[in-house]
N, C-alpha and C positions, 0 to 999 in steps of 0.2 A: 870630432867627426862625430856621431853614432846622431847627434841634429842636425849634422848636413848631411845624412840619410846613406853615410859609409855602412852602418851595421856590420857585420860581420866581416865584412871586408873592408882587411887594417889599413890605416894610409901611414904611411912613414911622413916626419915632419923635423926638423932640425934645429932643433932650438938652444939658445943660453940659457945656463943657466950654474950657480954656486952653488947646487942641492947635489948631495952625492945619490944617485941615480942609477939604476940596472936597465937595463934595455927591454922593454915588454912592460915599463911601470906606467902605473898611470896620474899623466900630470893633466894640470890645467894650464893654457897658453894663454898666451896676450903681443897682441902687433897693436903698435903706435895708429891715430886711432889716424893722426895724418899722411902716416904712408899706405893706410888701408883706403884711404881717398886719394891721391897721390897715383896711387897702382892700379885702380878701379878706374881715371880717367885716358892714362894712360893708355891700357889696354883694353878701353871700351872707345873711351869715345876717339882719341888720338886716329885708328883707323877710319873711324864716319867721317872723318871731317876732313882727313886725306883723301879720300875715296869720292867727294863730295870735290873739294875743293881741286882735286887734279880735274873733274869734270866737266868744270865749270869754267875749267882754264881752256881746254881745248874746245869748252862749243863757243866762248866767247873770243876765242881764235879765227874761228873760223870752222872748224872740224864739224866731217861727216857723223853720224850715229857709232857708225864702227869703228870710229879714232875716237869719240868719246868713252866709250865701252872700253875700246885698251887703257886711253887714260887713265881710270877710272879704276882700275884693275892690276895695273903698275900703282898708282899711289897706294893703293890698299898694301900692296907684296912689300912696298917700298918703309910702309908704315910697319909691316911685323917684322924687317928685318931691322927695324932700328930696334924695335921690343927686344927681339932676341937680340942682340948687340948688347943694349943696355941690361938686359936681364944677368945674361953672362959676365957680363963688368962690373956687375956690382951682389955678385949670388954673392962674396967670400965677406962684403962688409959687416961686420958688427954692425952694427946703427942700423939697420935694416934688417935685423933676423927677430925671429920669435924670442919668446921671453917665457919660459915658466916660470909661472907669474907662485904655485904650488901645486905640492903632491898632494893627490889625494890617496885615500886609503884604501888597498886591495877590498875585492866585493862591492865599495860602492859604486855608482854613478851620479855625476851630477851633472845634470845638463840646465844650461842656462838658457 
């Protein structure tokens, strides 16, 4: 979290582990690369694609500029609702959770 610029603001991340840890312990966590890539595409690319596809569809159907704008915003809203629904549906799936790789010693800071 320090590398991401959180600094003194502590973030809370739920991660799976078999280690005996207490709240507040410093740990190194990991996320599978494919999950990170898939999540990035879902969160960044899907809204852009839906915005442009809806705008192009309405333009191809002969819609005026206000209709094109409303369609693109509608596509953006629909993709946002889908992402929200999907994230809530998969929030408790253990296969999609970060995992604790190792516990860090007290007083040490390991920045990668």
